[in-house]
C-alpha positions as CSV (number, residue, x, y, z in Angstrom):
1,M,-55.3,-57.1,-41.5
2,S,-55.4,-54.8,-38.4
3,L,-54.2,-55.5,-34.8
4,E,-57.9,-54.9,-34.1
5,A,-59.4,-58.0,-36.5
6,K,-55.7,-60.1,-36.1
7,I,-57.3,-60.2,-32.0
8,D,-61.2,-60.7,-33.1
9,S,-60.0,-63.7,-35.4
10,K,-57.7,-64.9,-32.6
11,T,-54.6,-65.3,-35.2
12,A,-53.0,-62.5,-33.5
13,R,-48.7,-63.8,-32.7
14,I,-48.4,-63.6,-29.0
15,A,-45.1,-63.9,-27.8
16,V,-44.9,-64.3,-23.9
17,V,-41.2,-63.5,-22.6
18,G,-40.5,-65.0,-18.8
19,L,-42.0,-68.6,-19.0
20,G,-42.5,-69.0,-14.5
21,Y,-45.3,-69.5,-12.6
22,V,-46.8,-65.8,-14.0
23,G,-45.8,-66.0,-18.2
24,L,-46.5,-69.9,-18.5
25,P,-49.9,-70.3,-17.3
26,L,-50.9,-66.4,-19.5
27,A,-49.2,-68.2,-23.2
28,V,-51.0,-71.9,-22.3
29,E,-54.0,-69.9,-21.5
30,F,-54.2,-68.3,-25.0
31,A,-53.0,-70.8,-26.7
32,R,-55.9,-72.8,-25.5
33,E,-58.2,-69.9,-26.6
34,G,-56.9,-70.4,-30.3
35,F,-54.2,-67.5,-30.3
36,P,-50.7,-69.1,-32.0
37,V,-48.5,-68.1,-29.1
38,V,-44.5,-68.2,-29.0
39,G,-43.0,-68.0,-25.3
40,V,-39.6,-66.5,-24.6
41,D,-37.4,-68.0,-21.6
42,I,-32.8,-66.9,-21.3
43,D,-33.0,-70.8,-19.0
44,A,-32.9,-73.1,-21.9
45,R,-34.1,-75.9,-19.4
46,K,-37.1,-74.6,-19.2
47,V,-37.1,-74.6,-23.0
48,E,-35.8,-77.6,-23.2
49,S,-38.4,-79.1,-20.3
50,L,-41.6,-77.1,-23.0
51,N,-40.8,-78.4,-26.1
52,Q,-40.1,-82.1,-24.9
53,R,-43.9,-81.5,-23.4
54,V,-43.1,-81.4,-19.9
55,S,-44.3,-78.6,-17.7
56,Y,-42.7,-77.6,-14.3
57,I,-45.4,-75.4,-12.8
58,P,-48.4,-77.6,-11.3
59,D,-50.6,-74.7,-11.8
60,V,-50.1,-76.4,-15.4
61,P,-50.4,-79.7,-16.0
62,T,-48.2,-81.5,-18.6
63,P,-51.5,-83.0,-20.3
64,K,-52.6,-79.6,-20.5
65,L,-49.4,-78.1,-22.4
66,R,-49.0,-80.6,-24.3
67,R,-52.7,-80.7,-25.8
68,V,-52.1,-76.7,-26.7
69,I,-48.3,-78.5,-28.3
70,A,-50.1,-80.8,-30.4
71,Q,-52.1,-78.5,-31.7
72,K,-49.7,-76.5,-33.1
73,K,-50.1,-73.4,-30.8
74,F,-47.5,-73.7,-28.1
75,S,-43.7,-73.4,-28.6
76,A,-41.1,-72.0,-26.9
77,T,-37.5,-70.7,-27.9
78,T,-34.3,-68.8,-26.0
79,D,-34.2,-66.2,-29.3
80,Y,-35.9,-62.9,-29.5
81,A,-35.6,-62.7,-32.9
82,A,-39.3,-64.6,-32.2
83,I,-40.7,-60.9,-31.4
84,E,-40.3,-60.2,-34.8
85,T,-43.1,-62.2,-36.1
86,V,-45.6,-61.2,-33.6
87,D,-48.7,-59.0,-33.0
88,V,-48.5,-58.4,-29.3
89,I,-45.4,-58.9,-26.3
90,F,-46.2,-60.1,-22.9
91,I,-43.2,-58.7,-20.5
92,C,-43.4,-61.3,-17.2
93,V,-40.5,-61.2,-15.8
94,P,-39.4,-61.8,-12.2
95,T,-39.3,-58.1,-10.2
96,P,-37.2,-59.0,-7.0
97,F,-35.5,-56.9,-4.3
98,D,-31.7,-56.8,-3.9
99,A,-29.9,-56.9,-0.3
100,M,-30.7,-53.2,0.5
101,K,-34.6,-53.9,-0.1
102,A,-34.3,-51.6,-3.3
103,P,-36.0,-52.9,-6.7
104,D,-34.0,-55.0,-8.7
105,L,-35.3,-54.7,-12.1
106,R,-32.8,-55.9,-14.2
107,P,-34.5,-58.4,-15.1
108,V,-37.4,-56.4,-17.2
109,I,-35.0,-54.0,-18.3
110,S,-32.7,-56.9,-19.8
111,A,-35.7,-58.0,-21.3
112,T,-37.6,-55.0,-22.4
113,Q,-33.9,-54.3,-24.3
114,S,-34.3,-57.5,-26.0
115,I,-37.5,-56.7,-27.1
116,A,-36.5,-53.5,-28.3
117,E,-33.6,-54.7,-30.7
118,H,-36.6,-56.1,-32.3
119,L,-39.5,-54.4,-32.3
120,R,-41.8,-53.4,-35.3
121,A,-44.1,-50.9,-35.7
122,G,-48.0,-51.6,-35.0
123,Q,-46.6,-54.8,-32.1
124,L,-48.5,-54.3,-28.4
125,V,-46.1,-54.7,-25.7
126,I,-48.2,-55.6,-22.6
127,L,-46.1,-55.7,-18.6
128,Q,-46.9,-58.0,-16.3
129,S,-44.5,-57.8,-14.0
130,T,-45.4,-56.0,-10.6
131,T,-43.3,-53.4,-9.9
132,Y,-43.5,-49.7,-8.5
133,P,-45.8,-47.2,-10.1
134,G,-44.0,-45.3,-13.1
135,T,-42.4,-48.4,-14.3
136,T,-43.8,-48.5,-17.6
137,E,-43.4,-45.2,-18.6
138,E,-39.7,-44.1,-17.2
139,V,-38.2,-47.6,-17.5
140,C,-39.6,-49.7,-20.5
141,L,-40.4,-46.7,-22.3
142,P,-37.4,-45.2,-22.7
143,I,-35.5,-48.6,-24.0
144,L,-38.6,-49.6,-26.1
145,E,-37.5,-46.3,-28.2
146,Q,-34.3,-47.0,-28.4
147,S,-36.1,-49.1,-31.7
148,G,-36.2,-45.4,-33.6
149,L,-40.0,-46.1,-32.8
150,R,-42.5,-44.3,-31.1
151,A,-44.8,-45.1,-28.1
152,G,-48.7,-44.5,-28.8
153,K,-47.7,-43.5,-32.5
154,D,-45.6,-46.1,-34.5
155,F,-46.5,-49.5,-31.2
156,H,-48.3,-50.0,-28.6
157,L,-47.5,-50.0,-24.5
158,A,-49.7,-51.1,-21.4
159,F,-49.5,-52.3,-17.8
160,S,-51.9,-55.3,-16.8
161,P,-50.8,-57.0,-13.5
162,E,-50.7,-60.5,-12.9
163,R,-52.5,-61.8,-10.1
164,I,-51.4,-65.4,-10.1
165,D,-52.3,-67.6,-7.5
166,P,-49.8,-70.8,-7.1
167,G,-51.2,-73.4,-6.2
168,A,-55.1,-72.4,-6.1
169,T,-56.3,-73.8,-9.4
170,S,-56.6,-76.8,-7.1
171,S,-57.9,-75.3,-4.0
172,R,-59.7,-72.5,-4.7
173,G,-60.5,-72.5,-8.3
174,W,-59.0,-69.3,-9.0
175,N,-56.8,-69.2,-12.4
176,V,-56.2,-66.8,-15.4
177,K,-59.2,-67.4,-17.0
178,N,-61.5,-66.3,-14.3
179,T,-59.3,-63.6,-12.3
180,P,-60.5,-60.6,-13.3
181,K,-57.9,-58.1,-14.5
182,T,-56.9,-54.2,-13.9
183,L,-55.6,-52.4,-16.8
184,G,-53.6,-48.6,-18.1
185,G,-52.5,-48.4,-21.1
186,L,-50.0,-45.4,-22.2
187,T,-53.0,-43.6,-24.6
188,P,-56.5,-44.6,-24.7
189,R,-56.0,-46.5,-28.3
190,C,-53.0,-48.6,-26.2
191,T,-56.0,-49.3,-24.1
192,A,-58.5,-50.3,-26.2
193,L,-56.5,-52.5,-27.8
194,A,-55.4,-54.1,-25.0
195,K,-58.3,-55.0,-23.2
196,K,-59.9,-56.2,-26.9
197,L,-57.1,-58.9,-25.9
198,L,-57.7,-59.3,-22.3
199,V,-61.1,-60.3,-22.5
200,H,-60.7,-63.7,-24.5
201,L,-59.5,-64.3,-20.8
202,T,-61.8,-62.8,-18.9
203,P,-64.7,-60.7,-19.2
204,Q,-63.8,-58.1,-16.1
205,V,-61.7,-56.1,-17.4
206,F,-61.1,-53.1,-14.9
207,V,-59.3,-50.3,-17.1
208,V,-57.7,-47.3,-15.4
209,S,-56.2,-43.9,-16.1
210,S,-52.7,-44.8,-16.6
211,P,-49.7,-47.5,-16.4
212,R,-48.6,-46.0,-13.3
213,A,-52.6,-46.6,-11.8
214,A,-52.3,-49.9,-12.5
215,E,-48.9,-50.6,-11.1
216,M,-50.5,-48.7,-8.3
217,S,-53.4,-51.2,-7.8
218,K,-51.0,-54.1,-8.2
219,L,-49.3,-53.1,-5.1
220,L,-52.4,-52.3,-3.1
221,E,-53.6,-56.1,-3.2
222,N,-50.3,-56.9,-1.8
223,I,-50.2,-54.4,0.8
224,F,-53.5,-54.8,2.1
225,R,-52.6,-58.5,2.9
226,S,-49.0,-57.6,3.7
227,V,-51.1,-55.3,6.8
228,N,-52.8,-57.0,7.6
229,I,-51.0,-60.2,7.9
230,A,-48.7,-58.2,9.8
231,L,-51.5,-57.1,12.0
232,V,-52.8,-60.3,13.6
233,N,-48.6,-61.4,14.0
234,E,-48.5,-59.0,16.5
235,L,-51.6,-59.6,17.9
236,A,-50.1,-63.5,17.8
237,L,-47.2,-61.9,19.9
238,L,-49.8,-60.3,22.3
239,C,-51.5,-63.3,23.1
240,E,-49.0,-65.7,23.9
241,R,-47.7,-62.6,26.8
242,M,-51.4,-62.8,27.9
243,E,-52.2,-66.5,27.3
244,I,-55.0,-66.1,25.1
245,D,-55.5,-68.4,21.8
246,I,-55.1,-66.0,18.9
247,W,-57.0,-69.1,16.8
248,E,-59.7,-69.0,18.8
249,V,-59.6,-65.1,18.6
250,I,-59.6,-65.6,14.8
251,E,-62.3,-68.2,14.9
252,A,-64.5,-66.1,16.7
253,A,-64.0,-62.8,14.7
254,K,-64.0,-64.1,11.6
255,T,-68.3,-64.9,12.7
256,K,-68.9,-61.2,12.5
257,P,-70.6,-61.0,8.4
258,F,-69.3,-57.7,7.6
259,G,-66.5,-55.8,7.9
260,F,-64.3,-58.3,8.9
261,M,-61.6,-60.3,7.0
262,P,-59.7,-63.3,8.3
263,F,-55.7,-63.6,8.3
264,Y,-53.7,-66.3,10.3
265,P,-49.8,-65.6,11.5
266,G,-47.7,-67.8,10.7
267,A,-43.8,-68.3,10.5
268,G,-43.4,-65.1,8.3
269,V,-44.6,-64.0,4.8
270,G,-42.9,-65.5,1.5
271,G,-43.4,-65.6,-2.2
272,H,-42.8,-63.2,-5.3
273,C,-45.2,-60.5,-3.8
274,I,-46.6,-59.8,-0.5
275,P,-42.5,-59.7,0.6
276,V,-41.4,-57.8,-1.9
277,D,-44.2,-55.4,-3.0
278,P,-44.0,-52.9,1.0
279,Y,-39.9,-52.1,-0.5
280,Y,-41.1,-51.6,-4.0
281,L,-43.9,-48.8,-2.9
282,S,-41.5,-47.6,-0.1
283,W,-38.2,-47.4,-2.4
284,K,-40.1,-44.8,-5.3
285,A,-42.1,-43.5,-2.0
286,R,-38.7,-41.5,-1.2
287,E,-39.2,-39.5,-4.8
288,F,-41.5,-37.6,-3.4
289,D,-39.9,-37.2,0.0
290,F,-42.8,-39.5,1.6
291,Y,-42.0,-41.7,3.9
292,T,-44.5,-45.0,4.3
293,R,-44.0,-45.4,7.9
294,F,-47.3,-47.9,8.2
295,I,-46.8,-49.7,5.6
296,E,-42.6,-50.7,6.5
297,L,-43.4,-51.6,10.0
298,A,-45.8,-53.9,8.7
299,A,-42.4,-55.3,6.4
300,D,-40.6,-55.4,9.4
301,V,-43.4,-57.2,11.9
302,N,-43.7,-60.1,9.2
303,Q,-40.0,-60.0,8.7
304,S,-39.5,-60.8,12.0
305,M,-41.7,-63.5,12.6
306,P,-38.8,-66.7,11.7
307,Y,-36.9,-65.4,14.4
308,H,-39.7,-65.7,17.2
309,V,-40.4,-69.0,15.6
310,V,-37.1,-69.7,16.2
311,Q,-36.7,-68.2,19.8
312,L,-40.2,-70.9,20.8
313,A,-37.8,-73.3,19.3
314,Q,-35.1,-72.4,21.9
315,A,-37.9,-72.3,24.8
316,A,-39.4,-76.2,24.2
317,L,-36.0,-77.0,23.9
318,N,-35.1,-75.3,27.0
319,R,-38.0,-76.9,29.4
320,V,-35.8,-80.6,27.9
321,G,-32.9,-79.4,28.9
322,R,-31.9,-78.7,26.1
323,S,-30.1,-76.0,23.6
324,L,-30.4,-75.4,20.0
325,R,-26.3,-76.0,19.5
326,E,-26.2,-79.4,18.1
327,A,-29.9,-80.1,18.4
328,R,-31.6,-82.6,15.5
329,V,-34.1,-79.8,14.6
330,L,-36.5,-81.3,11.7
331,V,-38.2,-78.3,9.7
332,L,-41.5,-78.9,7.7
333,G,-42.4,-77.3,5.3
334,V,-40.0,-75.0,2.8
335,A,-42.4,-73.3,0.1
336,F,-44.1,-69.7,0.8
337,K,-47.4,-71.2,0.8
338,P,-49.2,-74.1,1.6
339,G,-49.5,-76.5,-1.8
340,V,-46.7,-75.3,-4.3
341,D,-43.3,-76.1,-4.9
342,D,-42.2,-72.5,-4.7
343,A,-39.4,-71.7,-2.0
344,R,-38.9,-68.4,-3.5
345,N,-38.2,-65.6,-0.1
346,S,-39.9,-68.7,2.2
347,P,-39.8,-67.4,5.9
348,A,-38.0,-71.2,5.9
349,E,-34.6,-70.2,4.3
350,R,-34.6,-67.8,7.3
351,V,-35.8,-69.8,10.2
352,I,-32.9,-72.3,8.9
353,E,-30.3,-70.3,9.0
354,L,-31.0,-69.0,12.6
355,L,-31.3,-72.3,13.7
356,L,-27.4,-72.8,11.7
357,T,-26.4,-69.3,13.6
358,Y,-27.5,-71.9,16.7
359,G,-25.0,-74.2,15.6
360,A,-28.2,-76.7,14.9
361,Q,-28.0,-79.8,13.4
362,V,-30.7,-79.1,10.4
363,Q,-32.8,-81.4,8.5
364,Y,-36.3,-80.6,6.1
365,H,-39.0,-82.5,4.5
366,D,-41.0,-81.1,1.8
367,P,-42.9,-83.0,-0.8
368,Y,-42.7,-79.9,-3.1
369,V,-39.5,-79.0,-2.5
370,P,-36.9,-82.3,-3.2
371,Q,-34.1,-79.2,-2.9
372,F,-33.3,-75.9,-1.1
373,Q,-31.0,-73.5,-1.5
374,V,-30.1,-71.7,1.7
375,G,-27.2,-69.4,3.1
376,G,-25.4,-67.0,1.8
377,N,-27.3,-64.1,2.5
378,V,-28.3,-61.9,6.3
379,F,-26.1,-64.2,8.2
380,R,-23.1,-65.0,5.7
381,H,-23.2,-68.8,6.0
382,E,-21.8,-69.9,2.9
383,S,-24.6,-71.2,0.7
384,T,-25.7,-75.0,0.6
385,T,-28.3,-77.1,-0.8
386,L,-30.2,-79.5,1.0
387,T,-32.2,-82.3,0.1
388,S,-35.6,-83.4,1.6
389,V,-35.7,-86.4,3.7
390,P,-38.7,-88.2,3.7
391,L,-41.3,-88.2,6.5
392,T,-40.6,-91.4,8.3
393,R,-41.1,-92.5,11.8
394,A,-37.2,-93.1,12.3
395,V,-36.7,-89.9,11.2
396,L,-39.0,-88.0,13.4
397,R,-37.8,-90.0,16.7
398,A,-34.6,-89.0,15.8
399,C,-34.8,-85.4,15.8
400,D,-34.9,-83.8,19.1
401,L,-37.6,-81.1,17.6
402,A,-39.8,-80.8,14.3
403,I,-40.6,-76.8,13.4
404,I,-43.6,-76.7,11.2
405,V,-42.9,-73.7,8.6
406,T,-45.4,-74.6,5.9
407,A,-48.5,-76.7,6.7
408,H,-48.8,-79.0,3.3
409,K,-51.8,-80.5,4.0
410,T,-50.6,-83.4,2.7
411,V,-48.0,-83.8,5.4
412,D,-49.7,-86.4,7.9
413,Y,-49.0,-84.1,11.3
414,R,-50.6,-86.6,13.5
415,L,-47.7,-88.6,12.6
416,V,-45.1,-85.7,13.6
417,V,-47.0,-85.2,16.8
418,Q,-47.1,-89.0,17.6
419,H,-43.4,-89.2,17.0
420,A,-41.3,-86.2,17.1
421,P,-39.7,-85.7,20.6
422,L,-41.2,-82.2,20.4
423,V,-43.1,-80.1,18.1
424,V,-42.5,-76.7,17.2
425,D,-46.2,-75.1,15.0
426,S,-46.6,-72.3,13.6
427,S,-49.7,-73.2,11.0
428,N,-52.3,-74.2,14.1
429,V,-52.1,-77.5,12.6
430,T,-51.9,-79.3,15.4
431,R,-54.0,-78.7,17.6
432,G,-56.9,-81.6,18.8
433,L,-54.6,-84.0,17.4
434,G,-53.0,-84.4,21.0
435,Y,-50.5,-84.8,22.6
436,A,-50.1,-81.8,24.5
437,E,-47.1,-81.6,26.4
438,K,-44.7,-82.0,23.7
439,I,-46.2,-79.1,21.2
440,T,-45.6,-75.4,21.3
441,R,-47.9,-73.5,19.0
442,L,-47.3,-69.8,17.8
443,G,-50.2,-67.3,19.2
444,A,-51.4,-69.8,22.1
445,P,-50.8,-69.2,25.8
446,K,-47.7,-70.1,26.7
447,N,-48.6,-71.8,30.2
448,R,-51.2,-74.3,27.9
449,V,-49.7,-75.0,24.8
450,G,-51.1,-77.1,22.7
451,Q,-53.8,-77.4,24.1
452,K,-56.9,-79.1,22.5
């Protein structure tokens, strides 16, 4: 049976390599559509959890996972030999950067090498990991062809970027099934086969001319956010000096029904895409003697925000005759965004590192992240793992200052402002709660901080 026929009949066997925030939702949705799916991951703990029918990702509820396993549509393994029996292979591994902000493609290279060892004729390989333009053709293709098979002739290759919004399943409703996909194949046939498969998830599949065009489209999506967040972060700093409330300004501006999209300031940007993608593109651009000054400036502004938050904390303590040295600081929220348990590249890490540099005693509370590793990075603190403390009146009263970094909706901020001696709010969640004399809000007038 041809691959087209297998896809049409939903008998095409699918492998998803990398069972994280991108791979697991993709695997489970294809399984729910009726395709037989095997997940492959080098993390034996993840594989064991899945095979015990327990999900470790909030966007994939355990009952949903159990249903597809009970229907014998999904299983997980650490053995890449499973690749030999499938028809389609998705690569959904991380693409971080290193200490010098250069792309770290080791996970992609390692996964592709393992796939090449088991690749067979007729298979379709789709890279989903966010990366710089050219990765599919310049990195993955040569490795896969080490199998002796030729891309576009013996096997098929395409790039279709992930568009996962962690935490959105319950809050805004965007998921694998209703988010449009973009796609660029190595050849027209590669594109056609990949599209035939992807429309089983969403009928909105936008085809571009090449893998590198699809790769660039993903970077544009995330750099658009990075640049606009940087813009509003910079305006927040200016508004503090001009004694204007940036949050009030944004609320006013967003009443315009055209030509404006609201973005909000904060302690920085985090996650697996927005802090990473500008550096991926900037690194690749230098190959063409091109320097993405505007993009890099935006990334620099966002990277500076944790420093500003700590400066606000210093100023708040100074006003009551205290310093950060030996101050007891409670950090609220260490996930990279509200409502998720993912702390990758969270601005809270840099905030905590800076606090430790100044000699503060730091605790944190996050209902989604029970443990949080800090240190070993820019400031060369010895790496240490902190454990979330309960948010009680006693904990709040015992601290000298609470810093709201990530504003989870499940946290009682009225309790925070009632019992913490001082509060630095980088998310504007304390506005209107009273206790203005003890609250410093990022982007608010310094001589009127915390106004209702």
